[in-house]
SEFIZA-3560 file (N, C-alpha, C; in Angstrom, 3 decimals):
REM SEFIZA-3560
<numar><xx>152.799</xx><yy>-61.468</yy><zz>59.609</zz><atom>N</atom></numar>
<numar><xx>153.950</xx><yy>-61.142</yy><zz>58.815</zz><atom>CA</atom></numar>
<numar><xx>154.101</xx><yy>-62.178</yy><zz>57.700</zz><atom>C</atom></numar>
<numar><xx>154.261</xx><yy>-61.725</yy><zz>56.499</zz><atom>N</atom></numar>
<numar><xx>154.374</xx><yy>-62.596</yy><zz>55.337</zz><atom>CA</atom></numar>
<numar><xx>155.833</xx><yy>-63.008</yy><zz>55.132</zz><atom>C</atom></numar>
<numar><xx>156.042</xx><yy>-64.281</yy><zz>54.897</zz><atom>N</atom></numar>
<numar><xx>157.387</xx><yy>-64.804</yy><zz>54.706</zz><atom>CA</atom></numar>
<numar><xx>157.692</xx><yy>-64.912</yy><zz>53.224</zz><atom>C</atom></numar>
<numar><xx>158.818</xx><yy>-64.414</yy><zz>52.815</zz><atom>N</atom></numar>
<numar><xx>159.219</xx><yy>-64.452</yy><zz>51.418</zz><atom>CA</atom></numar>
<numar><xx>160.225</xx><yy>-65.579</yy><zz>51.213</zz><atom>C</atom></numar>
<numar><xx>159.984</xx><yy>-66.409</yy><zz>50.212</zz><atom>N</atom></numar>
<numar><xx>160.903</xx><yy>-67.491</yy><zz>49.874</zz><atom>CA</atom></numar>
<numar><xx>161.432</xx><yy>-67.222</yy><zz>48.478</zz><atom>C</atom></numar>
<numar><xx>162.730</xx><yy>-67.182</yy><zz>48.364</zz><atom>N</atom></numar>
<numar><xx>163.356</xx><yy>-66.928</yy><zz>47.074</zz><atom>CA</atom></numar>
<numar><xx>163.461</xx><yy>-68.216</yy><zz>46.269</zz><atom>C</atom></numar>
<numar><xx>163.452</xx><yy>-68.090</yy><zz>44.940</zz><atom>N</atom></numar>
<numar><xx>163.542</xx><yy>-69.260</yy><zz>44.070</zz><atom>CA</atom></numar>
<numar><xx>164.784</xx><yy>-70.094</yy><zz>44.357</zz><atom>C</atom></numar>
<numar><xx>165.899</xx><yy>-69.438</yy><zz>44.600</zz><atom>N</atom></numar>
<numar><xx>167.138</xx><yy>-70.158</yy><zz>44.857</zz><atom>CA</atom></numar>
<numar><xx>167.001</xx><yy>-71.053</yy><zz>46.092</zz><atom>C</atom></numar>
<numar><xx>166.348</xx><yy>-70.567</yy><zz>47.124</zz><atom>N</atom></numar>
<numar><xx>166.140</xx><yy>-71.366</yy><zz>48.323</zz><atom>CA</atom></numar>
<numar><xx>165.288</xx><yy>-72.594</yy><zz>48.011</zz><atom>C</atom></numar>
<numar><xx>164.271</xx><yy>-72.417</yy><zz>47.194</zz><atom>N</atom></numar>
<numar><xx>163.430</xx><yy>-73.551</yy><zz>46.822</zz><atom>CA</atom></numar>
<numar><xx>164.240</xx><yy>-74.586</yy><zz>46.050</zz><atom>C</atom></numar>
<numar><xx>165.094</xx><yy>-74.115</yy><zz>45.129</zz><atom>N</atom></numar>
<numar><xx>165.913</xx><yy>-75.031</yy><zz>44.344</zz><atom>CA</atom></numar>
<numar><xx>166.860</xx><yy>-75.812</yy><zz>45.244</zz><atom>C</atom></numar>
<numar><xx>167.513</xx><yy>-75.144</yy><zz>46.164</zz><atom>N</atom></numar>
<numar><xx>168.448</xx><yy>-75.814</yy><zz>47.068</zz><atom>CA</atom></numar>
<numar><xx>167.710</xx><yy>-76.836</yy><zz>47.922</zz><atom>C</atom></numar>
<numar><xx>166.547</xx><yy>-76.468</yy><zz>48.433</zz><atom>N</atom></numar>
<numar><xx>165.778</xx><yy>-77.403</yy><zz>49.252</zz><atom>CA</atom></numar>
<numar><xx>165.381</xx><yy>-78.629</yy><zz>48.448</zz><atom>C</atom></numar>
<numar><xx>164.920</xx><yy>-78.425</yy><zz>47.229</zz><atom>N</atom></numar>
<numar><xx>164.497</xx><yy>-79.543</yy><zz>46.387</zz><atom>CA</atom></numar>
<numar><xx>165.694</xx><yy>-80.402</yy><zz>45.989</zz><atom>C</atom></numar>
<numar><xx>166.805</xx><yy>-79.781</yy><zz>45.652</zz><atom>N</atom></numar>
<numar><xx>167.998</xx><yy>-80.537</yy><zz>45.269</zz><atom>CA</atom></numar>
<numar><xx>168.470</xx><yy>-81.395</yy><zz>46.431</zz><atom>C</atom></numar>
<numar><xx>168.429</xx><yy>-80.862</yy><zz>47.621</zz><atom>N</atom></numar>
<numar><xx>168.837</xx><yy>-81.630</yy><zz>48.798</zz><atom>CA</atom></numar>
<numar><xx>167.892</xx><yy>-82.817</yy><zz>48.988</zz><atom>C</atom></numar>
<numar><xx>166.608</xx><yy>-82.582</yy><zz>48.815</zz><atom>N</atom></numar>
<numar><xx>165.625</xx><yy>-83.652</yy><zz>48.986</zz><atom>CA</atom></numar>
<numar><xx>165.827</xx><yy>-84.748</yy><zz>47.947</zz><atom>C</atom></numar>
<numar><xx>166.242</xx><yy>-84.387</yy><zz>46.752</zz><atom>N</atom></numar>
<numar><xx>166.376</xx><yy>-85.366</yy><zz>45.685</zz><atom>CA</atom></numar>
<numar><xx>167.762</xx><yy>-86.012</yy><zz>45.629</zz><atom>C</atom></numar>
<numar><xx>168.510</xx><yy>-85.967</yy><zz>46.704</zz><atom>N</atom></numar>
<numar><xx>169.807</xx><yy>-86.633</yy><zz>46.741</zz><atom>CA</atom></numar>
<numar><xx>169.692</xx><yy>-87.886</yy><zz>47.589</zz><atom>C</atom></numar>
<numar><xx>168.955</xx><yy>-88.882</yy><zz>47.121</zz><atom>N</atom></numar>
<numar><xx>168.672</xx><yy>-90.065</yy><zz>47.919</zz><atom>CA</atom></numar>
<numar><xx>169.846</xx><yy>-91.024</yy><zz>48.037</zz><atom>C</atom></numar>
<numar><xx>170.905</xx><yy>-90.823</yy><zz>47.223</zz><atom>N</atom></numar>
<numar><xx>172.041</xx><yy>-91.730</yy><zz>47.313</zz><atom>CA</atom></numar>
<numar><xx>172.590</xx><yy>-91.752</yy><zz>48.731</zz><atom>C</atom></numar>
<numar><xx>172.359</xx><yy>-90.705</yy><zz>49.484</zz><atom>N</atom></numar>
<numar><xx>172.810</xx><yy>-90.658</yy><zz>50.866</zz><atom>CA</atom></numar>
<numar><xx>171.738</xx><yy>-91.172</yy><zz>51.821</zz><atom>C</atom></numar>
<numar><xx>170.595</xx><yy>-91.501</yy><zz>51.293</zz><atom>N</atom></numar>
<numar><xx>169.478</xx><yy>-91.854</yy><zz>52.158</zz><atom>CA</atom></numar>
<numar><xx>168.986</xx><yy>-93.280</yy><zz>51.976</zz><atom>C</atom></numar>
<numar><xx>169.186</xx><yy>-93.905</yy><zz>50.819</zz><atom>N</atom></numar>
<numar><xx>168.722</xx><yy>-95.278</yy><zz>50.628</zz><atom>CA</atom></numar>
<numar><xx>169.566</xx><yy>-96.212</yy><zz>51.484</zz><atom>C</atom></numar>
<numar><xx>168.887</xx><yy>-97.126</yy><zz>52.177</zz><atom>N</atom></numar>
<numar><xx>169.632</xx><yy>-98.139</yy><zz>52.916</zz><atom>CA</atom></numar>
<numar><xx>170.263</xx><yy>-99.107</yy><zz>51.917</zz><atom>C</atom></numar>
<numar><xx>171.198</xx><yy>-99.911</yy><zz>52.379</zz><atom>N</atom></numar>
<numar><xx>171.836</xx><yy>-100.873</yy><zz>51.473</zz><atom>CA</atom></numar>
<numar><xx>170.806</xx><yy>-101.872</yy><zz>50.945</zz><atom>C</atom></numar>
<numar><xx>169.857</xx><yy>-102.270</yy><zz>51.782</zz><atom>N</atom></numar>
<numar><xx>168.824</xx><yy>-103.206</yy><zz>51.331</zz><atom>CA</atom></numar>
<numar><xx>167.919</xx><yy>-102.554</yy><zz>50.296</zz><atom>C</atom></numar>
<numar><xx>167.561</xx><yy>-101.296</yy><zz>50.512</zz><atom>N</atom></numar>
<numar><xx>166.737</xx><yy>-100.588</yy><zz>49.539</zz><atom>CA</atom></numar>
<numar><xx>167.461</xx><yy>-100.475</yy><zz>48.201</zz><atom>C</atom></numar>
<numar><xx>168.762</xx><yy>-100.203</yy><zz>48.240</zz><atom>N</atom></numar>
<numar><xx>169.551</xx><yy>-100.122</yy><zz>47.003</zz><atom>CA</atom></numar>
<numar><xx>169.592</xx><yy>-101.473</yy><zz>46.305</zz><atom>C</atom></numar>
<numar><xx>169.724</xx><yy>-102.555</yy><zz>47.068</zz><atom>N</atom></numar>
<numar><xx>169.719</xx><yy>-103.906</yy><zz>46.479</zz><atom>CA</atom></numar>
<numar><xx>168.376</xx><yy>-104.203</yy><zz>45.819</zz><atom>C</atom></numar>
<numar><xx>167.309</xx><yy>-103.847</yy><zz>46.488</zz><atom>N</atom></numar>
<numar><xx>165.968</xx><yy>-104.098</yy><zz>45.960</zz><atom>CA</atom></numar>
<numar><xx>165.722</xx><yy>-103.249</yy><zz>44.715</zz><atom>C</atom></numar>
<numar><xx>166.143</xx><yy>-101.996</yy><zz>44.737</zz><atom>N</atom></numar>
<numar><xx>166.007</xx><yy>-101.143</yy><zz>43.559</zz><atom>CA</atom></numar>
<numar><xx>166.781</xx><yy>-101.735</yy><zz>42.384</zz><atom>C</atom></numar>
<numar><xx>167.960</xx><yy>-102.285</yy><zz>42.652</zz><atom>N</atom></numar>
<numar><xx>168.748</xx><yy>-102.945</yy><zz>41.603</zz><atom>CA</atom></numar>
<numar><xx>167.983</xx><yy>-104.126</yy><zz>41.024</zz><atom>C</atom></numar>
<numar><xx>167.370</xx><yy>-104.921</yy><zz>41.891</zz><atom>N</atom></numar>
<numar><xx>166.571</xx><yy>-106.061</yy><zz>41.403</zz><atom>CA</atom></numar>
<numar><xx>165.421</xx><yy>-105.578</yy><zz>40.529</zz><atom>C</atom></numar>
<numar><xx>164.753</xx><yy>-104.518</yy><zz>40.957</zz><atom>N</atom></numar>
<numar><xx>163.669</xx><yy>-103.963</yy><zz>40.154</zz><atom>CA</atom></numar>
<numar><xx>164.189</xx><yy>-103.498</yy><zz>38.796</zz><atom>C</atom></numar>
<numar><xx>165.409</xx><yy>-102.978</yy><zz>38.761</zz><atom>N</atom></numar>
<numar><xx>165.968</xx><yy>-102.494</yy><zz>37.489</zz><atom>CA</atom></numar>
<numar><xx>166.223</xx><yy>-103.637</yy><zz>36.520</zz><atom>C</atom></numar>
<numar><xx>166.377</xx><yy>-104.854</yy><zz>37.043</zz><atom>N</atom></numar>
<numar><xx>166.549</xx><yy>-106.039</yy><zz>36.196</zz><atom>CA</atom></numar>
<numar><xx>165.215</xx><yy>-106.707</yy><zz>35.884</zz><atom>C</atom></numar>
<numar><xx>164.121</xx><yy>-106.064</yy><zz>36.277</zz><atom>N</atom></numar>
<numar><xx>162.796</xx><yy>-106.574</yy><zz>35.945</zz><atom>CA</atom></numar>
<numar><xx>162.238</xx><yy>-107.594</yy><zz>36.915</zz><atom>C</atom></numar>
<numar><xx>162.869</xx><yy>-107.751</yy><zz>38.072</zz><atom>N</atom></numar>
<numar><xx>162.361</xx><yy>-108.698</yy><zz>39.069</zz><atom>CA</atom></numar>
<numar><xx>161.057</xx><yy>-108.175</yy><zz>39.666</zz><atom>C</atom></numar>
<numar><xx>160.143</xx><yy>-109.093</yy><zz>39.939</zz><atom>N</atom></numar>
<numar><xx>158.890</xx><yy>-108.731</yy><zz>40.586</zz><atom>CA</atom></numar>
<numar><xx>159.090</xx><yy>-108.690</yy><zz>42.093</zz><atom>C</atom></numar>
<numar><xx>158.109</xx><yy>-108.141</yy><zz>42.789</zz><atom>N</atom></numar>
<numar><xx>158.188</xx><yy>-108.122</yy><zz>44.253</zz><atom>CA</atom></numar>
<numar><xx>158.281</xx><yy>-109.545</yy><zz>44.806</zz><atom>C</atom></numar>
<numar><xx>157.526</xx><yy>-110.450</yy><zz>44.219</zz><atom>N</atom></numar>
<numar><xx>157.548</xx><yy>-111.843</yy><zz>44.680</zz><atom>CA</atom></numar>
<numar><xx>158.927</xx><yy>-112.461</yy><zz>44.459</zz><atom>C</atom></numar>
<numar><xx>159.520</xx><yy>-112.202</yy><zz>43.301</zz><atom>N</atom></numar>
<numar><xx>160.863</xx><yy>-112.736</yy><zz>43.017</zz><atom>CA</atom></numar>
<numar><xx>161.903</xx><yy>-112.160</yy><zz>43.971</zz><atom>C</atom></numar>
<numar><xx>161.795</xx><yy>-110.883</yy><zz>44.280</zz><atom>N</atom></numar>
<numar><xx>162.718</xx><yy>-110.254</yy><zz>45.227</zz><atom>CA</atom></numar>
<numar><xx>162.545</xx><yy>-110.870</yy><zz>46.611</zz><atom>C</atom></numar>
<numar><xx>161.298</xx><yy>-111.113</yy><zz>46.994</zz><atom>N</atom></numar>
<numar><xx>160.998</xx><yy>-111.745</yy><zz>48.275</zz><atom>CA</atom></numar>
<numar><xx>161.688</xx><yy>-113.103</yy><zz>48.386</zz><atom>C</atom></numar>
<numar><xx>161.574</xx><yy>-113.897</yy><zz>47.357</zz><atom>N</atom></numar>
<numar><xx>162.184</xx><yy>-115.230</yy><zz>47.357</zz><atom>CA</atom></numar>
<numar><xx>163.708</xx><yy>-115.148</yy><zz>47.294</zz><atom>C</atom></numar>
<numar><xx>164.233</xx><yy>-114.201</yy><zz>46.533</zz><atom>N</atom></numar>
<numar><xx>165.669</xx><yy>-114.038</yy><zz>46.378</zz><atom>CA</atom></numar>
<numar><xx>166.352</xx><yy>-113.700</yy><zz>47.702</zz><atom>C</atom></numar>
<numar><xx>165.748</xx><yy>-112.800</yy><zz>48.465</zz><atom>N</atom></numar>
<numar><xx>166.346</xx><yy>-112.361</yy><zz>49.726</zz><atom>CA</atom></numar>
<numar><xx>165.831</xx><yy>-113.127</yy><zz>50.942</zz><atom>C</atom></numar>
<numar><xx>164.827</xx><yy>-113.981</yy><zz>50.744</zz><atom>N</atom></numar>
<numar><xx>164.285</xx><yy>-114.740</yy><zz>51.862</zz><atom>CA</atom></numar>
<numar><xx>163.549</xx><yy>-113.857</yy><zz>52.866</zz><atom>C</atom></numar>
<numar><xx>162.851</xx><yy>-112.853</yy><zz>52.347</zz><atom>N</atom></numar>
<numar><xx>162.065</xx><yy>-111.963</yy><zz>53.201</zz><atom>CA</atom></numar>
<numar><xx>160.611</xx><yy>-112.007</yy><zz>52.739</zz><atom>C</atom></numar>
<numar><xx>159.721</xx><yy>-111.562</yy><zz>53.593</zz><atom>N</atom></numar>
<numar><xx>158.298</xx><yy>-111.628</yy><zz>53.244</zz><atom>CA</atom></numar>
<numar><xx>157.951</xx><yy>-110.624</yy><zz>52.142</zz><atom>C</atom></numar>
<numar><xx>156.887</xx><yy>-110.922</yy><zz>51.447</zz><atom>N</atom></numar>
<numar><xx>156.392</xx><yy>-110.030</yy><zz>50.407</zz><atom>CA</atom></numar>
<numar><xx>156.026</xx><yy>-108.672</yy><zz>51.006</zz><atom>C</atom></numar>
<numar><xx>155.456</xx><yy>-108.677</yy><zz>52.211</zz><atom>N</atom></numar>
<numar><xx>155.115</xx><yy>-107.416</yy><zz>52.873</zz><atom>CA</atom></numar>
<numar><xx>156.357</xx><yy>-106.570</yy><zz>53.152</zz><atom>C</atom></numar>
<numar><xx>157.472</xx><yy>-107.208</yy><zz>53.480</zz><atom>N</atom></numar>
<numar><xx>158.719</xx><yy>-106.479</yy><zz>53.711</zz><atom>CA</atom></numar>
<numar><xx>159.213</xx><yy>-105.849</yy><zz>52.418</zz><atom>C</atom></numar>
<numar><xx>159.117</xx><yy>-106.580</yy><zz>51.321</zz><atom>N</atom></numar>
<numar><xx>159.519</xx><yy>-106.029</yy><zz>50.023</zz><atom>CA</atom></numar>
<numar><xx>158.634</xx><yy>-104.836</yy><zz>49.676</zz><atom>C</atom></numar>
<numar><xx>157.335</xx><yy>-104.974</yy><zz>49.910</zz><atom>N</atom></numar>
<numar><xx>156.413</xx><yy>-103.869</yy><zz>49.638</zz><atom>CA</atom></numar>
<numar><xx>156.762</xx><yy>-102.653</yy><zz>50.487</zz><atom>C</atom></numar>
<numar><xx>157.131</xx><yy>-102.882</yy><zz>51.734</zz><atom>N</atom></numar>
<numar><xx>157.521</xx><yy>-101.792</yy><zz>52.619</zz><atom>CA</atom></numar>
<numar><xx>158.787</xx><yy>-101.092</yy><zz>52.113</zz><atom>C</atom></numar>
<numar><xx>159.764</xx><yy>-101.883</yy><zz>51.687</zz><atom>N</atom></numar>
<numar><xx>160.990</xx><yy>-101.304</yy><zz>51.117</zz><atom>CA</atom></numar>
<numar><xx>160.676</xx><yy>-100.523</yy><zz>49.846</zz><atom>C</atom></numar>
<numar><xx>159.812</xx><yy>-101.067</yy><zz>48.998</zz><atom>N</atom></numar>
<numar><xx>159.446</xx><yy>-100.397</yy><zz>47.744</zz><atom>CA</atom></numar>
<numar><xx>158.774</xx><yy>-99.059</yy><zz>48.036</zz><atom>C</atom></numar>
<numar><xx>157.914</xx><yy>-99.035</yy><zz>49.034</zz><atom>N</atom></numar>
<numar><xx>157.245</xx><yy>-97.785</yy><zz>49.402</zz><atom>CA</atom></numar>
<numar><xx>158.262</xx><yy>-96.766</yy><zz>49.905</zz><atom>C</atom></numar>
<numar><xx>159.207</xx><yy>-97.217</yy><zz>50.702</zz><atom>N</atom></numar>
<numar><xx>160.247</xx><yy>-96.332</yy><zz>51.225</zz><atom>CA</atom></numar>
<numar><xx>161.111</xx><yy>-95.776</yy><zz>50.091</zz><atom>C</atom></numar>
<numar><xx>161.446</xx><yy>-96.630</yy><zz>49.127</zz><atom>N</atom></numar>
<numar><xx>162.237</xx><yy>-96.207</yy><zz>47.964</zz><atom>CA</atom></numar>
<numar><xx>161.469</xx><yy>-95.136</yy><zz>47.186</zz><atom>C</atom></numar>
<numar><xx>160.194</xx><yy>-95.399</yy><zz>46.917</zz><atom>N</atom></numar>
<numar><xx>159.378</xx><yy>-94.431</yy><zz>46.164</zz><atom>CA</atom></numar>
<numar><xx>159.307</xx><yy>-93.092</yy><zz>46.892</zz><atom>C</atom></numar>
<numar><xx>159.150</xx><yy>-93.141</yy><zz>48.204</zz><atom>N</atom></numar>
<numar><xx>159.069</xx><yy>-91.917</yy><zz>48.996</zz><atom>CA</atom></numar>
<numar><xx>160.389</xx><yy>-91.158</yy><zz>48.951</zz><atom>C</atom></numar>
<numar><xx>161.487</xx><yy>-91.850</yy><zz>49.162</zz><atom>N</atom></numar>
<numar><xx>162.800</xx><yy>-91.199</yy><zz>49.179</zz><atom>CA</atom></numar>
<numar><xx>163.193</xx><yy>-90.634</yy><zz>47.818</zz><atom>C</atom></numar>
<numar><xx>162.752</xx><yy>-91.288</yy><zz>46.753</zz><atom>N</atom></numar>
<numar><xx>163.076</xx><yy>-90.809</yy><zz>45.411</zz><atom>CA</atom></numar>
<numar><xx>162.018</xx><yy>-89.853</yy><zz>44.871</zz><atom>C</atom></numar>
<numar><xx>160.975</xx><yy>-89.648</yy><zz>45.650</zz><atom>N</atom></numar>
<numar><xx>159.902</xx><yy>-88.717</yy><zz>45.296</zz><atom>CA</atom></numar>
<numar><xx>159.250</xx><yy>-89.101</yy><zz>43.960</zz><atom>C</atom></numar>
<numar><xx>158.880</xx><yy>-90.374</yy><zz>43.844</zz><atom>N</atom></numar>
<numar><xx>158.210</xx><yy>-90.864</yy><zz>42.635</zz><atom>CA</atom></numar>
<numar><xx>156.969</xx><yy>-91.645</yy><zz>43.034</zz><atom>C</atom></numar>
<numar><xx>156.115</xx><yy>-91.925</yy><zz>42.038</zz><atom>N</atom></numar>
<numar><xx>154.834</xx><yy>-92.559</yy><zz>42.343</zz><atom>CA</atom></numar>
<numar><xx>154.809</xx><yy>-94.065</yy><zz>42.132</zz><atom>C</atom></numar>
<numar><xx>155.794</xx><yy>-94.617</yy><zz>41.408</zz><atom>N</atom></numar>
<numar><xx>155.781</xx><yy>-96.062</yy><zz>41.187</zz><atom>CA</atom></numar>
<numar><xx>157.192</xx><yy>-96.595</yy><zz>40.962</zz><atom>C</atom></numar>
<numar><xx>157.334</xx><yy>-97.917</yy><zz>40.934</zz><atom>N</atom></numar>
<numar><xx>158.645</xx><yy>-98.550</yy><zz>40.831</zz><atom>CA</atom></numar>
<numar><xx>159.358</xx><yy>-98.234</yy><zz>39.510</zz><atom>C</atom></numar>
<numar><xx>158.689</xx><yy>-98.291</yy><zz>38.362</zz><atom>N</atom></numar>
<numar><xx>159.417</xx><yy>-97.927</yy><zz>37.135</zz><atom>CA</atom></numar>
<numar><xx>160.013</xx><yy>-96.520</yy><zz>37.182</zz><atom>C</atom></numar>
<numar><xx>159.275</xx><yy>-95.563</yy><zz>37.769</zz><atom>N</atom></numar>
<numar><xx>159.818</xx><yy>-94.219</yy><zz>37.919</zz><atom>CA</atom></numar>
<numar><xx>160.983</xx><yy>-94.211</yy><zz>38.908</zz><atom>C</atom></numar>
<numar><xx>160.906</xx><yy>-95.057</yy><zz>39.930</zz><atom>N</atom></numar>
<numar><xx>162.006</xx><yy>-95.154</yy><zz>40.902</zz><atom>CA</atom></numar>
<numar><xx>163.275</xx><yy>-95.655</yy><zz>40.221</zz><atom>C</atom></numar>
<numar><xx>163.113</xx><yy>-96.651</yy><zz>39.352</zz><atom>N</atom></numar>
<numar><xx>164.272</xx><yy>-97.178</yy><zz>38.610</zz><atom>CA</atom></numar>
<numar><xx>164.848</xx><yy>-96.078</yy><zz>37.722</zz><atom>C</atom></numar>
<numar><xx>163.983</xx><yy>-95.381</yy><zz>37.028</zz><atom>N</atom></numar>
<numar><xx>164.455</xx><yy>-94.288</yy><zz>36.165</zz><atom>CA</atom></numar>
<numar><xx>165.203</xx><yy>-93.244</yy><zz>36.980</zz><atom>C</atom></numar>
<numar><xx>164.632</xx><yy>-92.840</yy><zz>38.116</zz><atom>N</atom></numar>
<numar><xx>165.281</xx><yy>-91.844</yy><zz>38.971</zz><atom>CA</atom></numar>
<numar><xx>166.609</xx><yy>-92.383</yy><zz>39.500</zz><atom>C</atom></numar>
<numar><xx>166.649</xx><yy>-93.668</yy><zz>39.798</zz><atom>N</atom></numar>
<numar><xx>167.900</xx><yy>-94.283</yy><zz>40.251</zz><atom>CA</atom></numar>
<numar><xx>169.010</xx><yy>-94.141</yy><zz>39.227</zz><atom>C</atom></numar>
<numar><xx>168.681</xx><yy>-94.341</yy><zz>37.953</zz><atom>N</atom></numar>
<numar><xx>169.670</xx><yy>-94.153</yy><zz>36.886</zz><atom>CA</atom></numar>
<numar><xx>170.042</xx><yy>-92.681</yy><zz>36.731</zz><atom>C</atom></numar>
<numar><xx>169.045</xx><yy>-91.805</yy><zz>36.797</zz><atom>N</atom></numar>
<numar><xx>169.307</xx><yy>-90.371</yy><zz>36.643</zz><atom>CA</atom></numar>
<numar><xx>170.246</xx><yy>-89.846</yy><zz>37.721</zz><atom>C</atom></numar>
<numar><xx>170.094</xx><yy>-90.355</yy><zz>38.938</zz><atom>N</atom></numar>
<numar><xx>170.888</xx><yy>-89.870</yy><zz>40.061</zz><atom>CA</atom></numar>
<numar><xx>172.188</xx><yy>-90.639</yy><zz>40.253</zz><atom>C</atom></numar>
<numar><xx>172.406</xx><yy>-91.657</yy><zz>39.434</zz><atom>N</atom></numar>
<numar><xx>173.644</xx><yy>-92.419</yy><zz>39.541</zz><atom>CA</atom></numar>
<numar><xx>173.634</xx><yy>-93.480</yy><zz>40.625</zz><atom>C</atom></numar>
<numar><xx>172.479</xx><yy>-93.741</yy><zz>41.217</zz><atom>N</atom></numar>
<numar><xx>172.371</xx><yy>-94.815</yy><zz>42.207</zz><atom>CA</atom></numar>
<numar><xx>172.498</xx><yy>-96.151</yy><zz>41.487</zz><atom>C</atom></numar>
<numar><xx>171.908</xx><yy>-96.228</yy><zz>40.296</zz><atom>N</atom></numar>
<numar><xx>172.005</xx><yy>-97.401</yy><zz>39.438</zz><atom>CA</atom></numar>
<numar><xx>172.884</xx><yy>-97.051</yy><zz>38.236</zz><atom>C</atom></numar>
<numar><xx>173.602</xx><yy>-98.033</yy><zz>37.751</zz><atom>N</atom></numar>
<numar><xx>174.433</xx><yy>-97.834</yy><zz>36.559</zz><atom>CA</atom></numar>
<numar><xx>174.094</xx><yy>-98.903</yy><zz>35.535</zz><atom>C</atom></numar>
<numar><xx>174.176</xx><yy>-98.537</yy><zz>34.248</zz><atom>N</atom></numar>
<numar><xx>173.915</xx><yy>-99.540</yy><zz>33.209</zz><atom>CA</atom></numar>
<numar><xx>174.885</xx><yy>-100.714</yy><zz>33.340</zz><atom>C</atom></numar>
<numar><xx>174.413</xx><yy>-101.903</yy><zz>33.035</zz><atom>N</atom></numar>
<numar><xx>175.259</xx><yy>-103.099</yy><zz>33.079</zz><atom>CA</atom></numar>
<numar><xx>176.350</xx><yy>-102.978</yy><zz>32.038</zz><atom>C</atom></numar>
<numar><xx>177.498</xx><yy>-103.562</yy><zz>32.315</zz><atom>N</atom></numar>
<numar><xx>178.611</xx><yy>-103.561</yy><zz>31.364</zz><atom>CA</atom></numar>
<numar><xx>178.184</xx><yy>-104.249</yy><zz>30.070</zz><atom>C</atom></numar>
<numar><xx>178.659</xx><yy>-103.708</yy><zz>28.965</zz><atom>N</atom></numar>
<numar><xx>178.377</xx><yy>-104.321</yy><zz>27.666</zz><atom>CA</atom></numar>
<numar><xx>177.042</xx><yy>-103.958</yy><zz>27.066</zz><atom>C</atom></numar>
<numar><xx>176.334</xx><yy>-102.998</yy><zz>27.683</zz><atom>N</atom></numar>
<numar><xx>175.028</xx><yy>-102.605</yy><zz>27.131</zz><atom>CA</atom></numar>
<numar><xx>175.161</xx><yy>-101.458</yy><zz>26.147</zz><atom>C</atom></numar>
<numar><xx>176.381</xx><yy>-100.907</yy><zz>26.034</zz><atom>N</atom></numar>
<numar><xx>176.590</xx><yy>-99.818</yy><zz>25.087</zz><atom>CA</atom></numar>
<numar><xx>176.196</xx><yy>-98.468</yy><zz>25.622</zz><atom>C</atom></numar>
<numar><xx>175.802</xx><yy>-98.373</yy><zz>26.905</zz><atom>N</atom></numar>
<numar><xx>175.416</xx><yy>-97.087</yy><zz>27.505</zz><atom>CA</atom></numar>
<numar><xx>176.517</xx><yy>-96.548</yy><zz>28.366</zz><atom>C</atom></numar>
//
C-alpha cells in the first residue's frame, strides 16, 4: 500500500523540526552566543573551563539541532529564529 504525504504535512513537520529554541540547552545557547561574537572553540573552552572536546560536542549538537552544516550557518540560523539577537547599539 502506497502512503501519500501532503505538502502541508511536510511543511508542518519541517517547521516543528526547525524550532530549536525549545531544544537548545542553556549551555548550547551560551556557546552559540560566544560563536556569534567570533570566539573560537579554544576560546570558548577556556572561557567556560571545559575541554575542547566538550565544546566540539556542543557545537556538533547545535549544528544538528539547527539543521546546518557549520558554525557560521548555525549563528545565522540562530539570528533567523530569534535565538540570538543583535547587540544593542548596532543599528539592527
